[in-house]
C-alpha positions in Angstrom: 79.6 128.9 320.5 75.9 128.5 318.7 76.1 128.3 315.1 73.5 130.9 314.8 76.1 133.6 316.0 78.3 132.5 313.4 74.9 132.6 311.1 74.1 136.0 311.9 77.6 137.6 311.3 77.2 136.0 308.1 74.2 137.3 306.9 75.1 140.4 308.2 78.6 140.6 306.1 76.6 139.4 303.1 73.9 142.5 304.0 76.5 145.4 303.7 78.6 146.1 300.7 81.0 148.2 302.9 84.2 146.9 303.9 84.7 148.7 307.0 81.2 147.2 308.0 82.3 143.8 307.1 85.5 144.0 308.8 83.6 145.4 311.9 81.0 142.5 312.0 83.7 140.2 311.9 86.1 141.5 314.5 83.1 141.6 317.0 82.8 137.8 316.7 86.2 136.5 316.5 86.6 138.5 319.9 84.2 136.8 321.6 84.7 133.2 320.0 86.1 130.4 322.6 89.8 129.6 321.8 88.5 125.9 321.1 85.8 127.1 318.5 88.4 129.5 316.9 89.8 127.3 313.7 85.8 126.2 312.7 84.9 129.5 313.5 87.4 130.9 310.7 86.9 128.5 308.2 83.2 129.2 308.2 83.7 132.9 307.8 85.7 132.3 305.1 83.0 130.3 303.5 84.8 127.0 303.9 84.0 123.9 305.6 87.3 122.3 307.3 86.3 118.9 305.5 87.4 119.2 301.9 84.8 116.4 300.8 81.5 115.5 302.6 79.5 113.6 299.8 77.2 116.1 300.0 75.9 118.4 296.8 72.7 120.6 295.6 71.0 117.5 295.1 71.7 116.0 299.0 70.1 119.2 299.6 66.4 119.5 298.4 63.5 118.0 300.4 65.0 119.5 303.5 63.1 119.6 306.4 61.4 122.4 307.2 63.8 124.8 310.1 63.9 124.8 313.3 62.1 127.7 315.7 65.2 128.5 318.0 68.7 128.0 317.4 70.8 124.9 319.6 73.2 123.9 317.2 76.6 124.8 318.6 80.2 125.2 316.1 82.0 121.9 316.9 78.4 120.0 316.9 78.1 120.9 313.4 82.1 120.1 312.5 81.8 116.9 314.1 78.8 116.4 312.1 80.4 116.9 309.2 83.6 115.0 310.0 81.4 111.7 310.3 80.1 112.4 306.7 83.1 113.1 305.6 83.8 109.5 306.8 81.4 107.8 305.5 82.1 105.0 302.4 80.7 101.9 300.9 77.3 100.3 301.4 74.7 102.0 303.2 77.0 105.4 303.0 74.6 107.3 301.3 71.6 106.6 303.4 73.5 107.3 306.1 74.9 110.2 305.2 71.7 111.6 304.0 69.9 111.1 307.6 73.0 112.8 309.0 72.7 115.7 306.9 68.6 115.1 307.2 68.8 115.6 311.2 71.3 118.3 310.9 69.1 120.6 308.9 66.3 119.7 310.7 68.1 121.2 314.0 68.9 124.7 311.8 67.0 127.8 311.9 65.9 129.3 308.7 69.7 131.5 309.1 71.9 128.3 309.7 70.4 126.3 307.1 71.1 129.5 304.7 74.6 129.3 305.9 75.0 125.3 306.3 74.0 125.8 302.4 76.4 127.9 301.5 79.4 125.8 302.7 78.5 122.9 301.6 77.9 123.9 297.9 81.0 126.6 298.2 78.7 129.6 297.0 78.0 131.4 300.4 79.0 134.6 298.6 79.1 136.2 301.6 81.9 139.0 300.7 83.9 138.1 303.6 86.5 137.3 301.6 89.8 135.5 302.9 91.7 138.5 303.2 89.1 140.9 305.1 89.3 137.7 307.1 92.6 138.4 307.8 92.3 142.1 308.1 89.5 141.0 310.9 92.1 139.0 312.8 94.6 142.1 312.8 92.1 144.5 314.7 90.7 141.2 317.1 94.3 141.0 318.0 96.1 144.3 317.6 98.6 142.8 315.5 100.1 145.0 312.1 98.1 143.7 309.1 100.8 142.9 307.4 102.0 140.5 310.4 99.2 138.7 310.1 99.6 138.7 305.8 102.9 137.5 305.7 101.8 134.6 308.5 99.0 133.3 306.1 101.4 133.5 303.0 103.6 131.2 304.6 101.3 128.6 306.6 99.8 128.1 303.4 96.0 128.8 305.4 93.7 131.4 307.0 92.7 128.8 310.3 96.2 128.3 311.7 97.6 131.6 311.6 94.2 132.9 312.9 93.7 130.2 315.3 97.9 131.2 316.8 96.7 135.0 317.0 93.0 134.3 318.4 94.5 132.6 321.5 96.9 134.3 322.3 97.0 136.2 325.9 97.2 139.4 324.3 99.0 141.3 321.4 102.7 140.7 322.2 101.7 136.6 322.2 99.7 136.7 319.1 102.6 138.5 316.9 105.2 136.2 318.5 103.3 133.3 317.1 102.6 134.9 314.4 106.2 135.7 313.2 107.2 132.2 314.3 105.7 131.0 311.1 108.2 130.5 308.7 109.6 129.5 304.9 109.6 125.7 305.4 111.3 123.8 302.5 108.4 121.1 302.3 105.4 123.0 303.3 103.7 125.1 300.0 102.9 128.5 300.3 100.4 130.6 299.3 101.0 131.4 295.4 101.5 135.1 294.4 98.6 136.2 292.4 98.4 138.6 289.5 95.6 141.1 288.5 94.3 141.7 284.8 94.7 144.5 282.4 92.5 144.9 278.9 95.9 145.4 277.1 99.7 145.1 277.3 99.9 148.8 276.2 98.0 149.1 279.6 100.0 147.1 282.0 103.4 148.2 281.2 102.4 151.5 281.3 101.0 151.2 285.0 105.1 151.3 285.9 105.6 154.4 284.8 108.4 154.3 281.9 110.1 151.2 284.5 111.4 148.2 282.9 109.6 145.2 283.3 109.8 141.5 283.3 106.9 139.9 280.4 106.6 136.6 281.1 105.1 134.1 278.8 101.8 133.1 280.5 101.3 129.0 279.8 98.2 127.7 280.0 98.6 124.9 282.8 98.3 124.3 285.9 100.2 126.7 288.7 102.7 124.3 290.2 105.1 125.1 293.8 107.8 122.5 294.0 109.6 122.2 296.8 112.9 119.9 296.8 114.8 119.0 300.3 117.5 116.6 299.2 115.9 113.9 297.5 112.4 114.5 299.0 110.5 116.3 296.3 106.8 117.7 296.7 104.8 119.2 294.2 102.2 121.0 295.4 98.9 122.7 293.2 97.9 126.7 293.5 95.1 125.6 295.8 98.3 123.9 297.7 97.1 120.3 297.1 100.1 117.4 296.7 99.9 115.8 293.9 103.4 114.5 293.9 102.0 111.5 293.5 100.4 112.2 290.6 103.4 114.0 288.5 106.6 111.5 288.6 107.8 113.3 285.3 108.0 116.7 287.4 109.8 114.7 290.2 112.7 113.9 287.9 113.1 116.8 286.8 113.4 118.9 289.8 115.6 115.7 291.1 117.6 116.3 288.3 118.4 120.0 288.6 121.7 120.8 290.4 120.9 122.1 293.8 120.4 120.8 297.0 117.1 122.8 298.5 115.0 124.9 296.6 111.5 126.0 296.3 110.2 127.0 292.7 106.8 128.0 291.4 105.4 127.6 287.8 103.1 126.0 285.7 102.9 122.5 284.3 101.4 122.0 281.0 101.3 119.3 278.6 102.6 119.7 275.0 102.1 118.3 271.4 104.8 117.0 269.0 105.7 119.7 267.7 106.3 121.4 271.6 102.6 123.6 271.4 100.5 123.7 274.7 97.5 121.0 274.1 94.5 121.5 275.2 93.7 122.7 278.8 91.7 120.0 279.9 94.1 117.3 279.0 96.6 118.7 281.2 93.8 119.2 284.3 93.3 115.5 283.9 96.4 114.0 283.6 97.4 116.3 286.9 94.1 114.7 288.5 94.7 111.1 288.4 95.4 109.4 291.0 97.1 106.5 289.0 100.5 108.0 287.7 102.1 105.0 285.8 98.2 104.9 283.9 99.4 103.6 280.5 99.4 106.4 278.0 98.9 109.0 280.7 99.9 112.4 279.0 103.7 113.0 280.4 103.4 117.2 281.8 107.0 119.4 281.6 107.4 122.1 284.2 108.2 126.1 282.8 109.3 127.6 286.2 109.9 131.2 286.4 110.4 132.2 290.4 112.5 130.9 292.9 111.8 131.3 296.8 114.4 129.6 298.5 117.5 128.6 297.3 120.0 126.1 299.2 119.4 128.1 302.5 118.4 131.4 301.3 115.2 132.3 301.6 114.3 134.8 298.4 110.9 135.9 299.4 112.2 139.7 300.3 114.5 139.9 297.3 114.0 141.6 294.5 112.7 139.9 291.3 115.6 141.0 289.1 117.6 139.3 291.7 114.9 135.9 292.0 114.9 135.2 288.4 119.0 135.4 287.9 119.2 132.6 291.0 116.3 131.0 289.0 117.9 131.0 285.3 121.1 129.6 287.2 119.8 126.7 287.8 116.1 125.6 285.9 118.2 126.3 282.8 116.0 125.2 279.9 112.9 124.8 281.9 112.5 128.6 282.8 109.5 130.3 281.7 110.5 132.7 278.4 110.0 136.5 279.5 111.7 139.3 278.1 113.2 142.7 279.6 111.8 146.0 278.5 110.2 149.2 279.2 108.6 149.7 275.5 105.4 148.7 275.4 105.4 148.3 271.5 108.5 145.2 272.6 106.2 143.9 275.1 102.8 143.5 273.0 105.0 142.2 270.4 106.1 139.0 272.5 102.8 138.8 273.6 101.2 138.4 269.7 104.3 136.0 269.1 103.4 133.7 272.3 99.3 133.7 271.8 100.5 132.4 268.0 102.5 129.7 269.6 99.5 128.4 271.5 100.2 130.3 275.2 98.1 132.1 277.2 98.9 136.1 277.0 101.5 137.4 278.9 102.2 139.0 282.7 103.9 141.7 283.5 105.8 142.4 286.7 107.7 144.4 288.2 111.0 143.9 288.9 112.1 145.5 291.5 109.1 143.8 293.8 109.4 140.8 296.2 107.4 137.7 296.2 103.9 138.3 297.9 102.2 135.4 298.4 98.2 134.9 298.4 98.4 138.7 297.3 97.0 140.2 294.3 98.6 143.4 294.1 99.7 145.6 290.9 103.4 143.8 290.8 102.1 141.0 288.4 99.7 142.1 286.1 98.5 139.2 283.1 97.2 140.0 279.9 95.3 137.4 277.5 93.3 137.7 274.3 89.6 138.4 275.0 87.5 136.0 273.2 83.7 137.0 273.3 80.6 135.1 272.0 76.6 136.1 271.4 74.8 133.3 273.3 71.2 132.9 274.8 70.4 132.9 278.2 68.3 129.1 278.8 67.9 129.9 282.7 68.9 131.7 285.4 69.3 130.5 289.6 67.9 132.5 292.3 70.8 134.6 294.0 72.0 134.1 297.8 73.8 136.5 300.3 73.8 140.0 298.8 71.8 139.0 295.6 69.5 137.2 297.9 66.1 137.9 296.2 67.6 138.5 292.8 68.1 136.4 289.7 71.7 136.0 289.4 73.6 132.5 288.0 72.8 132.8 284.2 72.8 129.4 282.2 74.3 130.1 278.7 73.6 128.1 275.5 74.8 128.7 271.8 72.4 128.0 268.9 71.9 124.8 267.4 71.2 125.0 263.0 69.1 122.2 263.6 67.2 123.8 266.6 67.0 124.5 270.1 70.0 125.7 272.0 73.2 123.6 273.1 74.5 124.6 277.1 77.9 125.5 277.7 78.4 126.8 281.2 76.8 129.4 283.9 78.4 132.8 285.2 77.5 135.2 287.6 80.7 137.5 286.8 80.6 140.6 285.2 77.3 141.8 286.8 76.5 145.1 288.0 74.3 146.1 290.9 72.2 147.4 288.0 72.1 144.8 285.4 71.4 142.6 288.4 67.9 144.4 288.9 67.4 144.7 285.4 67.7 141.1 284.4 66.0 140.2 287.4 63.0 142.0 286.1 63.7 140.7 282.4 63.9 137.2 283.3 60.9 137.0 285.3 58.5 138.0 281.9 60.6 134.9 280.4 60.3 132.4 282.8 58.8 128.9 281.7 59.4 127.0 284.8 60.6 127.4 288.3 61.7 124.6 290.8 62.1 127.4 293.5 66.6 127.3 292.7 66.3 127.6 289.2 64.0 129.4 286.9 63.9 128.3 283.3 63.1 131.0 279.9 62.2 131.1 276.7 65.2 131.5 274.7 65.1 135.0 273.9 67.4 136.9 275.2 71.1 137.5 273.8 74.0 138.7 276.2 77.7 138.9 275.1 80.5 136.8 276.9 83.6 137.3 277.6 85.9 134.2 278.3 89.6 132.8 278.4 89.1 129.8 276.4 87.0 126.3 276.1 87.5 123.2 277.2 86.5 119.9 276.7 83.1 118.7 278.6 81.3 115.4 279.3 78.7 117.4 281.5 77.2 119.8 278.7 75.8 118.3 275.4 77.8 119.9 273.1 81.2 118.4 274.5 82.6 122.2 275.5 82.4 124.5 278.5 83.7 128.1 278.5 86.2 129.2 280.9 85.9 132.2 283.3 82.5 133.1 281.5 81.6 136.8 282.4 78.6 138.8 281.0 79.8 142.4 279.0 76.3 143.5 278.4 72.9 142.3 277.2 72.3 142.6 273.4 68.5 143.9 273.5 69.7 144.6 269.4 70.4 140.9 268.8 67.6 138.2 268.6 68.1 135.0 269.7 68.1 133.6 265.6 71.3 135.8 265.2 73.0 134.4 268.6 76.6 132.4 267.6 76.2 128.9 266.8 77.7 125.5 268.6 79.6 124.7 265.4 81.1 128.8 265.5 81.8 127.5 269.0 83.3 124.2 268.1 85.4 125.5 265.3 86.7 128.6 267.6 87.8 125.5 270.1 89.7 123.7 266.9 91.5 126.4 266.1 
């Protein structure tokens, strides 16, 4: 299959806001994709390369050749080129990688270059999210969507599910292939995700007066732990294997009174008083490849769910039953929780846990099964909202549905000594009306334009919500916003009244 076919579908998906139209475009392409091409096409439609690291980045994509006039690239040829880049190392590898990238982009048309650029940077933004792709696989093969989603949950990825379904001879064969996916201890499954609510009362009220489980939300990294006898595997939210980096968690799980278990939870670093240490310490500790590094910060696991226990798969059991089984196994390593139907009692727990340094709460339906890979209404997270008034320092050109607009904004806090200190970027929270307005506004403020990033006069104030701050070596102030999103533009406030970097540092220290 030509890459141009995938690029055309990606462009069509990006050009419409209709979920039905997006799915129809995906289905049309999937139905005519040759069997050998399915794994690559499925990954590209989801906005990802098959290779985790290629060595390419934004800087590698500057000064590329003019696009080709006619499409000639084939999907498997492109995948092989990226595989070649990923395998390069040692002296001369940068030059060789740049040569491969040049040749690849020289052979690509303008639409193919857009696709390739988005795949390399992870910013395709075509709106073809994984859940939508799974629905398209279901329609293309005639298999019920819930069967496809469950297979993806158990496989831990879309690619093998798409391959199994789309390469089957007929709908019955596709369903049989998908139903063959099961929970296997040692193979991570997609984690269940939570929706959001603005406050605890709204979250509790959403369950219509029923008792709910209110978990303390720890500010750590999501972990899924599998144990089969003495074999223990620890996986992240993205299903990366970090077993060798967290021997202390392996030791804890090996000490539990079980033979086989799959646990869901969080891991985080604690200080001497048992309060969470800054998130970046937990993140850095889990990212190090040398678990024996002297002085490494130890991580403690806190588990809030169990998916398998000594031969029993518990995915379809109600949460209340799973928690009873969990408590009997993990003891002091269970996340603190309350069970209540009273919003005031739930809010009291929220206030107490936030004061103790926790991130917030997750309100859960006690009757719900474990719906891995879904962000449904059965789990609802609530966090305290922090806001800052910051100044827009620059803005990046949009792509996909935002092509032609100025989208991703660079955020800065005011420095009392003059100037501004960058704290991060965001394109989250922007409505279509806001995008149109800021595109016109930032053209008025533009002072420099390199073709991608437009530098601005530091005049426009924006109110930003964020979940926290973390130390960063990327930005000169040493801090970065976590999960920043736009609330509103403050035309009523001049840049001289924006929040200062000293105020941000004080918030980080609190």
